[in-house]
KELUMPA-582872 format. One record per residue (C-alpha): residue number from 1; z, x, y; residue in one letter. Coordinates in pm, 1 decimal. Example, Ala and Ser with C-alpha at 12.3 -4.5 7.8 and 13.67 -1.06 7.14 Angstrom:
residues 2
 num       zz       xx       yy residuo
   1    780.0   1230.0   -450.0       A
   2    714.0   1367.0   -106.0       S
//
This chain:
residues 217
 num       zz       xx       yy residuo
   1   -665.0  -2342.9 -10280.9       X
   2   -618.5  -2015.5 -10470.9       X
   3   -533.1  -1705.4 -10266.9       X
   4   -871.0  -1538.7 -10325.2       X
   5  -1059.2  -1850.1 -10207.3       X
   6   -939.1  -1842.4  -9846.9       X
   7  -1194.6  -1735.4  -9583.3       X
   8  -1485.7  -1775.7  -9825.3       X
   9  -1660.4  -2093.4  -9711.5       X
  10  -1696.5  -2347.7  -9435.7       X
  11  -1663.1  -2708.4  -9543.4       X
  12  -1714.4  -3048.0  -9380.4       X
  13  -1422.9  -3188.3  -9182.9       X
  14  -1191.4  -3413.8  -9384.0       X
  15   -951.5  -3521.2  -9110.2       X
  16   -663.0  -3339.0  -9278.4       X
  17   -340.4  -3348.0  -9076.1       X
  18      9.3  -3201.2  -9104.3       X
  19    214.3  -3139.7  -9305.1       X
  20     13.2  -2861.6  -9467.0       X
  21     87.1  -2691.4  -9796.8       X
  22    -49.8  -2336.2  -9818.3       X
  23   -347.7  -2351.0  -9582.8       X
  24   -417.0  -2441.8  -9220.9       X
  25   -760.2  -2590.4  -9134.2       X
  26   -938.3  -2483.7  -8815.0       X
  27  -1244.7  -2665.4  -8686.1       X
  28  -1536.7  -2465.1  -8551.6       X
  29  -1775.4  -2574.5  -8277.5       X
  30  -2027.3  -2711.6  -8530.7       X
  31  -1758.4  -2937.9  -8677.9       X
  32  -1712.0  -2747.4  -9001.2       X
  33  -1366.5  -2640.7  -9117.5       X
  34  -1235.8  -2298.9  -9222.8       X
  35   -917.4  -2295.6  -9430.6       X
  36   -673.6  -2016.3  -9337.2       X
  37   -372.4  -1911.8  -9548.2       X
  38    -29.5  -1968.6  -9394.8       X
  39    193.2  -1659.7  -9382.7       X
  40    568.7  -1727.3  -9358.3       X
  41    730.7  -1502.6  -9098.6       X
  42   1017.3  -1285.4  -9228.3       X
  43   1369.6  -1427.1  -9177.0       X
  44   1230.9  -1738.8  -9011.2       X
  45   1133.4  -2098.0  -9078.7       X
  46    810.5  -2033.5  -8890.0       X
  47    468.9  -1926.3  -9012.3       X
  48    126.1  -1822.6  -8887.6       X
  49   -227.7  -1896.1  -8997.4       X
  50   -392.1  -1570.2  -9102.7       X
  51   -745.3  -1431.3  -9077.2       X
  52   -846.6  -1101.4  -9241.2       X
  53  -1209.8  -1084.8  -9140.4       X
  54  -1317.1   -805.8  -9377.1       X
  55  -1198.0  -1019.3  -9670.0       X
  56  -1406.6  -1317.2  -9557.0       X
  57  -1744.5  -1390.0  -9712.2       X
  58  -2043.3  -1248.8  -9528.4       X
  59  -2154.5  -1603.0  -9448.0       X
  60  -1822.3  -1683.6  -9278.9       X
  61  -1823.0  -1350.6  -9095.5       X
  62  -2169.2  -1421.2  -8955.1       X
  63  -2077.6  -1766.4  -8828.9       X
  64  -1754.4  -1653.9  -8660.1       X
  65  -1905.3  -1341.4  -8506.3       X
  66  -2215.8  -1526.4  -8385.6       X
  67  -1994.2  -1794.1  -8228.3       X
  68  -1796.6  -1527.4  -8043.4       X
  69  -2111.6  -1348.5  -7928.9       X
  70  -2253.4  -1676.7  -7797.0       X
  71  -1934.0  -1748.3  -7603.6       X
  72  -1922.8  -1395.9  -7457.9       X
  73  -2289.3  -1394.8  -7356.2       X
  74  -2198.6  -1591.1  -7041.3       X
  75  -2022.4  -1275.7  -6914.5       X
  76  -2342.3  -1070.5  -6953.9       X
  77  -2175.0   -777.9  -7133.8       X
  78  -2359.3   -448.7  -7135.1       X
  79  -2112.0   -266.7  -7360.5       X
  80  -1879.1   -396.9  -7632.9       X
  81  -1562.0   -194.6  -7691.4       X
  82  -1387.7   -253.3  -8025.4       X
  83  -1021.4   -216.6  -8118.5       X
  84   -908.5    -85.5  -8458.3       X
  85   -889.1   -171.5  -8728.0       X
  86  -1052.9   -504.5  -8802.6       X
  87  -1166.6   -546.8  -8444.1       X
  88  -1426.6   -279.7  -8515.2       X
  89  -1596.5   -506.5  -8769.5       X
  90  -1605.6   -786.4  -8513.6       X
  91  -1713.6   -568.6  -8220.9       X
  92  -2004.4   -416.5  -8413.0       X
  93  -2122.1   -761.0  -8518.6       X
  94  -2089.9   -903.8  -8167.8       X
  95  -2282.1   -612.5  -8017.1       X
  96  -2562.0   -656.0  -8271.2       X
  97  -2573.2  -1033.2  -8213.8       X
  98  -2610.1   -970.4  -7839.7       X
  99  -2903.8   -737.9  -7899.8       X
 100  -2718.7   -415.2  -7824.5       X
 101  -2814.8    -99.9  -8011.9       X
 102  -2457.0     33.6  -8038.7       X
 103  -2098.0    -30.3  -7939.5       X
 104  -1797.9    180.8  -7838.6       X
 105  -1521.7    202.8  -8102.4       X
 106  -1165.9    300.2  -8015.5       X
 107   -968.8    467.7  -8293.6       X
 108   -625.7    569.7  -8413.6       X
 109   -742.2    880.9  -8597.5       X
 110   -732.9   1183.9  -8368.3       X
 111  -1037.2   1407.2  -8398.4       X
 112  -1000.5   1771.7  -8295.3       X
 113  -1229.2   1729.9  -7993.2       X
 114  -1028.5   1437.5  -7851.3       X
 115   -826.8   1469.5  -7532.4       X
 116   -465.9   1359.1  -7580.2       X
 117   -462.0   1250.7  -7216.6       X
 118   -728.0    995.2  -7311.3       X
 119   -492.3    798.7  -7539.5       X
 120   -214.2    541.4  -7520.0       X
 121     61.0    415.4  -7748.2       X
 122    -32.8    116.0  -7963.2       X
 123    131.5   -125.3  -8209.4       X
 124     47.5   -470.0  -8343.9       X
 125    198.0   -763.0  -8534.2       X
 126     49.4   -635.5  -8861.5       X
 127    117.1   -264.5  -8787.3       X
 128    442.4   -255.0  -8588.2       X
 129    484.4    124.1  -8614.4       X
 130    372.7    289.5  -8293.2       X
 131     58.0    505.2  -8308.5       X
 132   -193.5    644.8  -8059.2       X
 133   -512.5    469.9  -7953.9       X
 134   -796.7    706.6  -7863.7       X
 135  -1133.1    691.6  -7691.9       X
 136  -1388.2    958.1  -7784.1       X
 137  -1455.3   1156.9  -7462.1       X
 138  -1822.6   1187.6  -7558.7       X
 139  -1863.5    809.9  -7522.5       X
 140  -1737.7    787.3  -7164.3       X
 141  -2088.7    790.3  -7009.9       X
 142  -2162.3    465.5  -7197.4       X
 143  -1889.2    288.1  -6999.1       X
 144  -1968.5    409.0  -6648.2       X
 145  -2068.1    125.2  -6413.9       X
 146  -2118.1   -113.1  -6706.6       X
 147  -2003.7   -469.0  -6773.3       X
 148  -1757.6   -410.7  -7056.9       X
 149  -1605.7   -662.9  -7299.0       X
 150  -1304.6   -564.8  -7510.5       X
 151  -1313.3   -718.0  -7861.7       X
 152  -1055.8   -753.3  -8139.9       X
 153  -1037.6   -970.0  -8451.7       X
 154   -715.3  -1157.4  -8371.2       X
 155   -513.8  -1187.3  -8051.5       X
 156   -151.2  -1246.4  -8151.9       X
 157    129.9  -1070.3  -7967.1       X
 158   -119.3   -908.7  -7729.8       X
 159     15.6   -557.7  -7788.6       X
 160   -308.0   -414.5  -7929.5       X
 161   -516.5   -569.8  -7653.7       X
 162   -273.7   -447.0  -7387.5       X
 163   -313.4    -94.8  -7527.5       X
 164   -691.8   -132.4  -7514.3       X
 165   -677.4   -244.8  -7152.6       X
 166   -448.1     47.2  -7066.1       X
 167   -682.7    292.9  -7235.5       X
 168   -984.2    160.9  -7046.5       X
 169   -784.1    168.8  -6725.1       X
 170   -739.0    544.5  -6774.3       X
 171  -1114.3    584.5  -6724.2       X
 172  -1141.2    330.3  -6443.4       X
 173  -1288.0     47.0  -6651.3       X
 174  -1177.6   -314.7  -6618.8       X
 175  -1340.7   -541.8  -6879.4       X
 176  -1513.9   -856.4  -6757.9       X
 177  -1369.2  -1043.1  -7059.1       X
 178  -1164.0  -1008.9  -7376.4       X
 179  -1296.1  -1157.3  -7701.0       X
 180  -1132.2  -1237.0  -8035.1       X
 181  -1215.1  -1456.3  -8331.6       X
 182   -868.8  -1612.3  -8348.4       X
 183   -616.2  -1673.4  -8071.6       X
 184   -295.2  -1687.5  -8275.5       X
 185    -38.6  -1892.3  -8080.4       X
 186      8.6  -1822.7  -7706.9       X
 187    243.0  -1523.4  -7739.6       X
 188    -30.4  -1288.6  -7617.9       X
 189    -25.4  -1442.9  -7270.7       X
 190    307.1  -1274.9  -7189.1       X
 191    185.3   -928.8  -7288.3       X
 192   -144.9   -953.9  -7102.8       X
 193     -7.6  -1114.8  -6788.0       X
 194   -168.5  -1339.5  -6532.7       X
 195   -406.2  -1070.4  -6404.0       X
 196   -578.5  -1011.6  -6737.8       X
 197   -954.3  -1066.0  -6771.6       X
 198  -1067.6  -1401.7  -6917.0       X
 199   -980.9  -1437.3  -7284.9       X
 200  -1241.2  -1595.4  -7514.1       X
 201  -1171.6  -1701.3  -7872.6       X
 202  -1363.0  -1884.9  -8143.9       X
 203  -1057.7  -2092.4  -8238.5       X
 204   -684.5  -2120.0  -8172.3       X
 205   -394.9  -2156.8  -8415.8       X
 206    -37.7  -2268.5  -8339.9       X
 207    302.8  -2147.4  -8449.9       X
 208    383.7  -2342.9  -8765.0       X
 209    724.4  -2472.4  -8873.5       X
 210    842.4  -2515.5  -9231.0       X
 211    983.4  -2854.5  -9327.1       X
 212   1076.0  -3015.0  -9658.4       X
 213    735.8  -3188.2  -9659.0       X
 214    533.4  -2876.5  -9570.3       X
 215    414.2  -2687.7  -9262.5       X
 216    389.0  -2872.1  -8931.4       X
 217    276.2  -2776.4  -8580.4       X
//
């Protein structure tokens, strides 16, 4: 599969098994398969399956986001809070799929009316440099006494999600669930800890290992 073809379509299951060449197949709840590119980790014989949701076709985005919204509906969310950057795409779509009229976006760009006390440090596997995560003070009334779900695109190391939980904790909000399209390995469990809210994903991907024959799980 050429690089630009990843994330563009869902195809019938073929029973493909390891070793894999350049792509890792994940099976969705309807049985169809989405091929994800494998990214070798620097200075390692390991790799990760990758999802960049804003590069996916609209058709694939709709299926993944609708699947996440359906899974999260059991928690009866009243407000969806989205994490930057690509989590905002997912959170907006999930909120719309649930029939909400808006969602609450967190951001890393400080507006002049923001309160620095209403921010936390944040980093992620794709953006390791530390930055600040902010919540617009004008949106706080939307969170009061509401059932909140925190949404991101991918849950990997758990650092971004931990920052989101810490930010919501500053305003006395504990989400009823955490949602993500992809749960990338289990590394995030350490960062979130045993007391974290339930974590819901559309699919899971393992840590991959490079061999002479290809990538294996």
